N, C-alpha and C positions, 0 to 999 in steps of 0.2 A: 729217482726216489728223493734225493736231497732237494731238488727243485720243488717237488710236491709239498714237502714240509714247509719250505719257505713261502710258497704261495698260500698254503693253508694258514700259516701263522699271520701273514699279511692280511688275509681275508678276515680272520677272527679279530685282529687288531682294528681294522676299519669298521667292522660291524659294532664292536663294543664302543668305539669312540662316537659313532653316530647315534647310537641308542642313548648314551649319556648326555649328549647335546640335546636330543629330543626331549629327554626327561627334564633337563634344566629349563628348556624353553616352555614346556608345559606348566611348570611351577610358576614361572613369571606370569604367564597368561592367567592362571587361576587366581593369583593375588589381585590382579587388576580388574577381574570380572566378578570378584566376590561381592555379594550383596550385603549392604549394611543399612541400618535404619538411621535416618537423620531427622532433626527437628529444626524449624526455622521460626524466628520471631518476625512476624509480618504485620504490616498495616494494610487494612482493606480499604477499598474505596468507601468513603463515608466517614473515615477516621477511626474506626474500631481497630484494636490490636489483638492479635491472637497468636497461637502457636500452631504451625502447620507441620505435620509429620509425613515422611515419605520414605519408601525403600528405594535405594539407589545403588549403583555400582560404586565400589570404594574409591575409584579414581575420579568420580564425578562430583565429589563434595565441594571442591573449590568453585565449580561452575554452577552449582545448584541455585545460588541466590539470583544470578542473572537469568537463569532458565525459567524460574517460576513467576517472575514479574508479569503481570497481566493475565495470569492463569486463573481460571474460574475454579474454585474449590468449595467443597462442603465444609461448613464450620459448625460449632456448637451454638453460634450466635444467631443462626437463621435456618429455616427449613429449605431455603433456596441457595443455589451456588452464589458465591460472592467472589469478586475479582480482587486479586492481590495488587495493591498499589505500590508498596515499598517493602523491601526485605532488609531488616536491620542486621541479622546474622544467622548463620546456619552452623550447627554443630552435630556431632554424633549423639544419639539418644542417651548414651551413658555419660556424656560430658555435660558440664554445667555451662549455662550462658554467662557471658561476661557482663551483660547489662543487668542491673538490679530489677528493672521493670519486667524484663523477659523472665527472670527467675520467679517473680511474683505471679505473673500470668500462668506460668507453667505449673506452679503449685495449686492454682485454683481449678485448672481444667480437669475434667474426668478422664481417667485413663483406663 
């Protein structure tokens, strides 16, 4: 009978520790896959500059600038897709651009 209680106690201890580890692992994964809105100040082929907005995973913001170069996107400047030539900076939608020109363009575009 004494052995039964020891085995049950060990079993409960193992189950509770693995479930807490699984819960901690799930919260880490949820934070990295959470979707956020970002905006980028870009130059298009032809020289025009605009703001490009996109929904991304929160852990992809640093790589976003490199990923959208040469991407064809719709803009308010044309009815056809235009190719992104250069990305000046990307920030979260609620953050401000560091460049003055980017802030001026962002104020002008329709949201």
